[in-house]
LOBA-655966 format. One record per residue: residue in one letter; x, y, z of N, C-alpha, C in turn. Coordinates in steps of 0.02 Angstrom, whole numbers, plus 50000, padded with zeros to 5 digits. Layout:
aXYZXYZXYZ ...
//
This chain:
m500424994050000500005000050000500445006250000 f500955006350045501395012150048501765013049982 r501985007449951502345007949888501915010949833 r501265008849831500815011549781500715019049792 s500635021049856500525028149870501135032149852 f501735029349867502355032949852502445033749777 l502295028449739502355028949666501855033949638 a501255033949667500755038849644500995045949658 f501315046849716501585053449734502115055549684 l502575050949666503095052649617502795054149549 f502265050349531501935051649467501645058649465 c501325060849521501035067649523501575072849518 l502155071649551502695076449547502925077449476 w502895072149435503125072649366502575075049319 i501985071849324501485073149272501145079849279 v501015082249342500665088549350501065094449325 p501715095149346502095100649317502165100049241 a502225093849216502305093049144501675095449108 a501085093849136500475096049104500415103549105 i500635106749161500595113949166501055117249116 v501675114849112502145117749064501905116848993 a501655110848978501435109448910500855113948890 s500445115948940499855119948924500015127248919 a500615129248938500765136448942500815139748874 g501015136148823501055139048756501615144148750 p501655147448693502185152248682502095158548724 v502655161048751502645167248788502775173048741 r502305177748738502375183248691502635189448727 g502705194848692502975200948720502495204548765 n502675210748784502285214548831501665217748801 d501495216048738500885218648709500275214848735 r500385209448771499825205748798499445209948849 p498795209448850498395213748895498485211948968 n498435216849011498355215649082497645213049093 i497535209649150496885206649164496695208249236 l496095210949245495815212249311495125208749315 v495065204149361494425200849375494205203049444 v493615206149448493325208349511492715203949526 l492735200549584492205195949603491895198349668 c491235199449667490875201149729490595194849760 d490355195549822490125189749861489385190649878 d488965186649850488235186749862487905193049832 l488195195849780487885201549746487375198849696 g486745200449705486225197849662486185201349595 y485835198149549485755201049482485435207949485 g484985209049532484645215349537484935220149587 d485555219049609485855223149662486295228749636 l486195230949575486565236549547486075241049510 a486215247549509485785252149472485775250449398 c486345248449371486375246949299486025240449281 y485805236649331485395230649320484675231749345 g484485238149354483795239549366483585241649435 d484035241749484483835243849551483755251449553 a483185253649578483035260849578483295264449640 e483515260649690483725263749753484475263649764 l484805258349742485525257549755485935262649716 k486445265149749486905269949718487555266249703 t487665264749639488265261149618488575264749558 p488785271049566488995275049508489605272449473 n490075269349509490695267049477490575260849434 i490185256149459490035250249419489565251949362 d489115256649374488685258949319489105262049263 r489605265849283490045268949233490425263549194 l490655258349229490995252849196490535249649144 a489895248849162489415245949115489305250449054 r489295257049065489215261649009489815261548963 e490405260148991491015260248952491155253648916 g490795248448935490945241848907490335237848889 l490375231448902489855226548883489505224048945 r488845224648946488455222049002488115215548981 l488255210249019487975203649004487325202749043 t486805200749008486155199649042486005192249053 s486435187849028486375180649042487055178049066 c487315181549118487955179449148487805174849207 y488155169249209488035164249260488655163049303 a488535162049368489055159349412489135151949396 a489725149249413489845142149401489475137749450 a489215140649504488825136949554488395141849592 a487985139149637487515143349674487765145549742 n488385143649760488675146649820489435147049814 c489755149449867490425152349864490975147949835 s491185142849871491775138949851491695135649783 p491125132349769491075129349702491105134449646 a490795140249656490815145349604491525147749591 r491915148649643492605150949635493045145449605 t492875139149621493235133549591493135133449516 g492515134349494492375134549422492735140249388 l492745146049419493095151849390493835150449379 m494155147449429494875146549426495085140749382 t494675135449377494885129349342494565128449274 g494015131949259493655130749197493285124149197 r493205121149256492885114649262492295115049310 t491755111549294491185111749339491405109149407 p491245112649461491565111149526491485104049551 t490945100649533490865093749557491405089249528 r491635090649468492205086749441492815087349488 v492895093249515493485094749556493395092249627 g492775090749646492645088149713492415093449762 v492245099349737492005104649781491245105049775 h490905102249824490175101349821489795106849857 n490145110849898489795115649940490315120649964 w490085125750001490565130450029491015126850079 i491635128850083492145125150122492255128550189 p492105125150245492255127950311492995127150328 m493215131150375493905130650397494055123650423 f494635121050406494885114450426494535108650391 s494135110050341493845104650301494385101250260 p494325094850245494795091550200494695093550127 v494125096650112493975098350042494405104350020 h494665103849959495065109249932495155108149857 v495375113249822495575112549752496265109349753 r496305103249728496915099249736497485101849692 r498085099549708498685101849672498665099949599 q498345094449582498345092349512497885096449469 e497455100549499497055105149460497495110949436 i497365113249375497745118749345497295124849342 t497485130049377497085136149378497315140949323 v496875145649308497055150649258497625154949283 a497675155949349498235159849376498905156349364 t498915149749371499525145949358499715146449284 l499225145849240499365146349168499655153249151 l499355158449179499585165149163500265166549194 r500375164249255501035165249285501585161649245 n501435155549224501935151749185502065154949117 a501585158949094501665162249029501965169249036 g502175171049097502525177349105502135182949138 y501545181549163501155186649198501365187049272 d501345193149300501375193849372500665193249398 t500575189949455499895188149477499785190049549 g499195192449566499035194149634498305192549651 h498195189849711497515188649736497395193149796 f496795196149798496635200849850495915199549874 g495835197649937495175196649965495015189449982 k494405187449969494155180849989494445175349944 w494715170149973495005164449936494495158849931 h494375155349985493845150349992493905144349945 l494545142349932494655136349892494995130849932 n495015131649998495275126250040495015127050111 g495085121650150494905121850220495495123550264 d496075120550249496685121850288497025128050259 f496715133750269496985139950242497625141850279 n498135143650239498785145650264499125140250306 l499005134050289499325128350321499625123950268 p500165120250283500515116450231500145110250207 s499605108350241499255102250224498865102750158 q498715108750134498345109650072498655115350031 p498535115449966498805120849924498525127649944 q498945132649940498765139549956498755143749892 p498575150149896498545154149835499185153949793 w499765153949824500375153849783500475147049749 d500215141649779500245135149746499785134849685 h499285139149683498825139349627498925145549583 g499535148149583499715152949531499805160149552 f499715161849616499755168849636500425170349669 n500795174849638501435176949666501345180849731 y500785184449735500655188849792499935187749813 w499825187349879499135186549902499015189949969 f498435193049973498195196450033497485193950041 s497395188650082496805184450074496515182450142 t495875180550140495545177150196495295170450172 q495205165850219494955159250199494245159850172 n493815163350209493115164250188492925171550201 n492525172850251492285179650263492815183850299 a492745190350294493125194850336492835194450407 l493255193150456493015192050524493335196950573 p492955198850625492285196450644491725198850598 n491865204150559491405206250506491805210850459 h491465214850419491835219050371492235224550405 r492065226250467492405231750502492985229050544 n493565231950536494165230150574494305222550573 p494355219650514494465212350511495155210450539 n495185204350565495815202050597496075195550567 n495805193450509495985186850484496305186950415 f496575192650394496925192850330497625189850337 v497845186750282498515183950277498845186950215 r499465189250225499835191950168500435187350154 n500415183950098500975179750077501195174850131 g500705171750164500845166550213500935169050284 k500905175650296500985178350363500355182050384 s500115180350444499515183650469499645191050477 v499175195150454499245202350457499045205050526 g498585201650560498345204150624497775208950615 p497545212150670496975216750666497125222650620 l496625224250579496675229950534496135235050552 e496255241350537495755246450549495445248450482 g494785248550481494435250250420493945244850400 y493705245250338493205240550313493495236250257 a493235230150251493545225150208493635227650136 g493115230350105493165232550036493715237650025 p493725243150062494265247950055494955245050072 l494995240450121495635237450138495895233150081 v495455229350050495655225249993495895229649936 t495535235149924495745239849872496415243049889 d496515244949953497155247849973497735243249954 e497655236849968498185232049954498285231149879 a497735230749842497775229949770498105235949737 v497935241949760498245248049733498985248249750 h499155246449811499865246149831500255241349786 w499955235549773500295230649729500385233449659 l499865236649634499895239449567500435244749561 k500485249049611500945254649607501665252849626 d501735248549678502395247949709502695240949711 v502305235749698502555228949710502625224949646 r502155225249601502155220749543502775222049500 d502935217049460503475217549412503205221249350 k503395227449343503115231649289503375229849220 s503855225149217504085222849152503625217349124 k503135215249165502695209749145501965212149143 p501545209149102500825210349109500585207449176 f500015209749200499785207349266499105204049260 f498975199549309498315196649320498135197949393 m497615201849403497365203349471496685200049480 y496605196449535495975193249553495755196349618 v495295201149614495095205149672494405202749694 c494375199749754493765196449778493495200149839 y493035204649826492735208349881492275203849923 h492245205249988491825201350033491095203850031 e490995209750006490335212750006489875209649953 p489225209049968488875210550031488725204350073 h489185199750077489095193650117489065195350191 e488645191650227488635192250300489275189450331 p489475191650390489185196950431489365203950404 i488865207950390488955214450358489115219750410 a489565224350391489685230450428489855235850376 s489525241450382489615246750332489765253350367 d490215257250336490385263850361489765268250362 k489715272550413489135276850421489015281350360 q489555283450327489465287750269489055284250214 y489055277550213488675273850164487985271950189 t487935269950252487265268250279486825274450281 d487115280450291486715286550292486385288050225 l486635284950171486335285850106485665282250100 y485525277750148484915273650144484555273850212 p484275279650228483915280150293483315275450294 s483235272050351482695267150356482595265450430 d481985263450446481855260750513482165253950522 d482355250750467482665244150469483415244850460 p483815244150513484545245150506484865240050459 s484565234250450484865229350405484805231650332 y484285235350317484205238150249484765243250236 s484865247750284485395252850277486085249550273 a486195244350313486845240950313486975237350247 h486465233750221486555229850160486665234450100 h486235239350091486305243750034486935248050041 g487075250350102487685254150112488305249950097 n488255243550112488825239050099488975238450025 i488455238349984488555237949912488865244449885 t488615250049910488905256449889489625257149914 q489765254449973490455254349999490915250349952 m490665244649929491045240649881491135244349816 d490605247649792490635251449730491165256849734 d491195260249790491685265649799492395262749798 a492495257049832493155253849833493355251549763 c492875248449727493015246149659493165252149614 g492805257649623492935263549583493635266249592 r493875265949655494565268349667495075263849633 l494945257349632495395252749597495405254249522 l494815255349493494775256849421495105263549405 r495045268449450495385274949438496135274149441 t496375269649483497095268349486497345265549419 i496955261049390497125258449324497185264249275 d496715268949278496735274749234497335279249249 d497455280649313498005285049333498675282449310 l498745275849310499375272749288499405271749213 e498905274449178498855274049105498855266849080 l498475262749115498435255549099497755253649069 r497295258349067496615256749045496595253648976 e496945256548928496885254548859497125247448846 n497535244848891497795238048881497605233548939 t497015234748969496795230649026496095227949013 f496035221349016495385217849012495105217649083 v494485220049091494155220149156493515216049153 l493435211549201492805207949210492555209149281 f491945211449287491615212349353491025207549356 t490985203549411490435198849418490335196949491 s489915191949504489765189649571489805182049574 d489905179349634489995172049640489345168249641 n488785171449655488125168149656487595173349667 g486975171149672486425175649683486415178449754 p485925182649770485905185849835485725180949890 a485985182249951485855177650006485135178250032 i484895184350041484215185750066484075181450129 t484395183150184484325179450246483845182950294 g483715179750350483305182850401483625189050431 i484295189350431484635195150459484675200750408 h484815199050345484865203950291484435201650232 p483785202950235483325200450183483245205250124 h483785208550104483695214050057484035213249989 g484395207749977484685206749911484145205449859 s484325206549795483825205849742484075201249687 p483675196049669483845191949610483565194949545 g483305201149549482985203949489482335200249474 p482215198749411481585195449392481605187949401 f482135185249429482245178049427482005174549491 r481915168049484481655163849538482205161849587 e482045162349651482465160049707483095164349716 k483595161749751484165165649776484765161049782 k485285163449816485885159449829485705152549856 g486065147449832485945140649854485475136649810 h485115140049765484635136749721484905136749650 l484705131649612484915131249542484405134149494 y483875137049521483455141349479483845147649465 e483605151649417484005157249391484245162049444 g483825163349495484025168149546484635166149586 g484795159749587485385157449624486025157649584 i485965157649516486565157049475486645162549423 r486115166249407486195171749359486415177949397 v486955181149374487285186449411487475192149365 p487645197949392487915203249350488565201149316 g488685203749257489305202549221489455208349175 i490015211649186490205217549146490925216649122 v491025217749057491695217149027491875223848995 r492485226149012492755232048978493455230448952 w493545231248887494195230048857494255234848798 p494535240748808494555245748755494835242948690 g494495244748636494685242248570494365235748553 h494045232448602493725225948591492995226048611 t492815229948662492115230848680491895237848661 q491265238548645490985245048628490615247848687 a490645254448696490315257748751489555256548747 g489265254548804488545253548807488295247248776 q488735242648757488545236348725488185231848774 v487685228148751487315223448792487255216848754 s487345211248790487275204648758486885200048804 d486435196148774486055191148811486315184048798 e486895183548765487205176948754487415174048822 p487235167748837487425164848901488185164048909 v488435166448965489135166148982489175163549054 s489655159049068489705156049134490405157049164 g490435156349231491075156849265491595151849239 v491375145949216491865141049190492165143349124 d491885148549094492155151249031492765155649042 l492895157549104493435162449116494115159649095 l494285153449114494945150749098495075150549023 p494635147448983494785147448911494785154448880 t494385159048908494375165948882495035169348894 l495275168948956495905172348973496505169148937 c496455162648927496985159348888497005162248817 e496425163148786496415165848719496665173048718 i496465176948768496695183948773497445184348778 a497735179948819498465180148832498865176248779 g498535172848733498895169248681499225162948706 i498905159448754499185153248781498675147648771 n498905141548775498485135748764498185133248830 p497535132048832497245129048893497475121848900 p497415118848959497605111848968497225107248921 t497565102248895497255097348851497215090348881 d497465089648943497485083048974496895081849020 r496385086149018495805085649061495205088849028 v494615087249053494005090249026493935097449052 l493835102049006493645108849024492905109749005 d492525112549050491805113249039491625119949008 g492095124749009491955131248982492205132048911 a492035137848882492255139648815492405147148815 s492845149348772493005156448769492385160548751 f492275165948789491705170248772491905176348731 l492505176448703492705182148661492235183248602 p491925178148572491455179548518490895184348538 v490715184348602490175188748625490355196048615 l491005197648620491225204548611491065207148542 n490995202548494490815204348425490105202348408 q489685201548460488975199948451488875193248415 r489335188548427489265181848399489115176748454 a488845171248436488695165948484489335162248502 i489345159548563489905155448586489825148348557 e490355145648530490345138748506490545134148563 r490055130948591490175126848651490235119448633 p490795116448648490845109148639490445105348692 r490295108748748489925105648803489375110548824 p488795108148843488255112648864488405115848932 l488075121348946488115124349012487805119549063 y488155118449118487965113049164488125115149236 w487665113549282487765114849353487585108549391 h487945107449446487875101249484488045102849556 l487535103749598487645105749668487205101349712 v487525096349743487135091449780486815094349843 r487065099949866486755103249924486335109349903 a486105109349843485655114749822485055114949869 s484795120949881484285121849933483595119549911 s483475118849847482825116249823482925109449792 t482405106349769482435099349746482925098149689 p482925102249636483395100849582484125101549604 k484545096649586485255096649604485705096949542 v485425095449483485805095149421485425099049368 v485775103449332485445107949285485865108549221 m485525109349165485865110549101485465115749062 r485825120249028485495124948983485765123848913 v485315123148865485485122548795485035127448757 g485325132648729484935137748696484475141148745 d483845141548728483345144548773483075139548824 w483255133148816482955127948858483395126548919 k483055125548975483395123749038483045117749068 i483445112549081483175106449112483485105649180 l483075103849230483295102849298483105095849320 a483525092849363483385085949385483545085249459 s483155081049492483315079149561483725072649560 l483945070449618484325064249624483925059249666 d484035052849653483675047749691484055045749755 a484575049549773484955048249835484585050849896 p484725048049955484415050650016484595057950026 p484165061850057484315068950071484945069550113 l485355074550099485955075650138485805078850204 k486185077150255486105080250320486335087550317 p486045091950357486275098950358487005099250379 s487415102250337488135102550351488465106950298 a489025109950316489425113450266489855108350227 d490135103550264490525098350232490075093050200 i490395088150169490025082450143490375076150169 l489985071650200490275065850233490415060350183 e490865055850203491085050550158490505046050136 e490075044250183489515039850165489035043350117 e488965049850124488545053650079488835053750009 m489495054750005489815055049940489775048249905 r489855042949941489815036349910489115035049884 a488615037349920487925036549895487825040749832 l488115046749831488025051049773488395048349712 k488905044249723489275041349666488835036349627 t488295034049657487855029349623487155032349610 a487045038549630486385041549623486215042649549 k485585041749533485335042849465484895049049463 l484835051949404484375057549396483665055149404 a483265059249437482575057149449482085061849414 e481695065549451481175069749421481475075749383 f481155077449327481405082849284480925088749283 e481215094649274480825100749260481115103749196 l480685107149158480895110049094480605117049086 y481035121749068480815128649060481105131548995 n480735135948964480975139848908481115146948933 l481755148548941481945154848972481805160848928 r481745159848863481575165448820480865167848834 e480435163048848479725164748859479545165348932 d479975162648976479795162049047480415163149090 l480635169449096481235171049134481185168749206 s480595169049235480505167749306480385160349322 e480415156149272480345148849281479695147249320 t479145149749294478495148549326478105142949291 k478285141149229477905136349190478335130249174 n478265125049213478625118749201478305115249140 l478695114749086478435112049023478575104549014 a478795101349068478975094249063478405090049036 g477785091549055477225087649031476975089648962 q477135095748941476895098248877477385097248819 e478005096148835478535095448784478905088848793 p478565083148785478885076648800479485075248756 e479465077048693480035075648649480635079848667 k480545086248680481095090548700481365088248768 l480915086348813481135084048879481575077848872 e481375072948833481765066848827482435068148792 q482425072448742483055074148708483555077248757 l483325082148796483775085548843483945081048902 a483475076848924483615072348980484155067348962 e484145064848901484655060148880485335063548877 q485355069648851485975073448849486235074848919 l485775076548964485965078049033486235071849068 r485945066049055486185059849086486905058449067 v487085059749005487765058448982488265062849019 v488115069449022488575074049056488605072449131 y488035071149160488005069649232488425063449249 a488355058149210488725051949223489475053149219 e489685057249171490395058649164490665062549223 v490305067749244490515071749301490495067649365 q489985063749373489915059449432490495054649438 a490705051749382491255046949383491925050349401 e492025056449378492665059749389492725062749459 s492165064549490492185067949554492525063749608 p493015066449643493365062449694492945061549757 v493095056449795492785055249859493285057249913 w493105062049953493565064350005493585059350063 p494125059050100494145054650160493695057450214 a493405052850254493005055050311493455059050357 w493165063950389493565068350433493295067850504 e493705065350549493495064550619494005067950663 w493765071850711494235075050757494665069850795 p494395064050816494815059150851495395056650809 r495335057150742495905055050700496525058950718 y496465065350730497045069350748497265067850819 e496775067350864496945066250935497305059650944 s497075054350910497385047850919498095047650891 q498235051950843498905052150815499365056950854 r499085060050906499455064450950499785070250912 i499425072650863499675078550826499595084650871 e500125088650875500095094750914499765100250873 w499195102450895498835107650859499115114450876 p499255118650828499395125650844498785128650879 s498885133550922498335136150962497765138650919 y497915141650861497395144450820497005139150782 r497255132850783496935127650744496605122350787 k496625123150853496315118150896495565118250887 p495255112250880494525112250874494195114750938 p493665118550932493315121050992493065115351033 a493015116551098492825111251145492135108551131 t491705112651102491015110451089490935107051021 k491485106150985491435103350918491195096050920 a490755094450874490535087550869491125083050853 k491105076950878491665072350870491735069850799 t491205069650761491245067150693490905072050646 r491225073050589490935077550539490695073450480 
//
């Protein structure tokens, strides 16, 4: 057993770097564009003025939309945090990668070393790379047991595992390049922008193009907003003022980052994408996010959980005020950025996305694979979804319901490895944006055609998805591992996860 594991380890040491190098393609000169990806957290489709909200003040993002291309069928790769970010970074539907849900601290779930991120591809092709804000691609954040941002392509990182804690005000859980920063004064959005601006001006290698991945925590709970922003939204409900103020706070921080790009005379050669990781949370504490005209919210595979704002600005390639309803997904980011940078995407694995550059010229995307979502902990009955053209098919699974948990247990994963698709729903999004008319009974031929196609994709993803080891606190205790003080499990922690 040990010999097999050791040989497998040696194989990974050889094959993974080889695959990364092989996929890097030719390195071109400094005419390659800089890349800025801005990702918000729980920002709903209707949570911006440029997407129809009459109350929110988002002047900087609205200006970005006027200057570039606004996507009206932009999708997150999943309906909550970690899977959506996994899809963005890998170009692969998150269930393939083994990320089924948001990742709590100390979870065994993570984006494994053998996955190739777009940051790694760009860094290997000569880009300087930086991550700023929420990471959420591992449980053992800033620990050697799992890959960290620099292992997945980022030369510089100023990051948190998940949320800014204890909330957006004066966070104490940021890590800069492997070292804890300690308590900070200010609010998460402006602090993330401060670091990103500092990197742009003083740290990055200016002889190279750059890739910045700026992940704001706003408006994810626990929310805290500066009074200058909450005062813009007077209300008897303080959660309303806090939520809306939080979005304007993020808009102001993002605007300062975009102005820095302009001040450094980088605008003309910088590709900018602004989007969100999933739909609005709409919780009992902050029930004010908006999915726009769409059904449901974060955690659901109906449109409100996965359709998000998406704005692209790339001078000379996008036209001011352009709008497109062509479907674009988070898994499309990797192949798109590879095409922009003139590098080859990996060919030794399935990529679920496709380059969305044709959309910039009002052309359709040529997809070798349909748009697909697979979230076993989705909050409503459908767990598997596919969109083909205007048609969207949703399916439940015949597996037992999962227990409430952030993680996913070994016995649950093994059951899901054999689960079959069960009941189907069918909607025509061109005619029914809000998914109110299930056409499964009225369109039997279309339903069977799409169901058969969905079964093929589902079976392939199901087969590739890894099964994580069961995680038990006694496993560590019995091995007498010395826990660092910050990593000791709380006394009230359940013995088995």
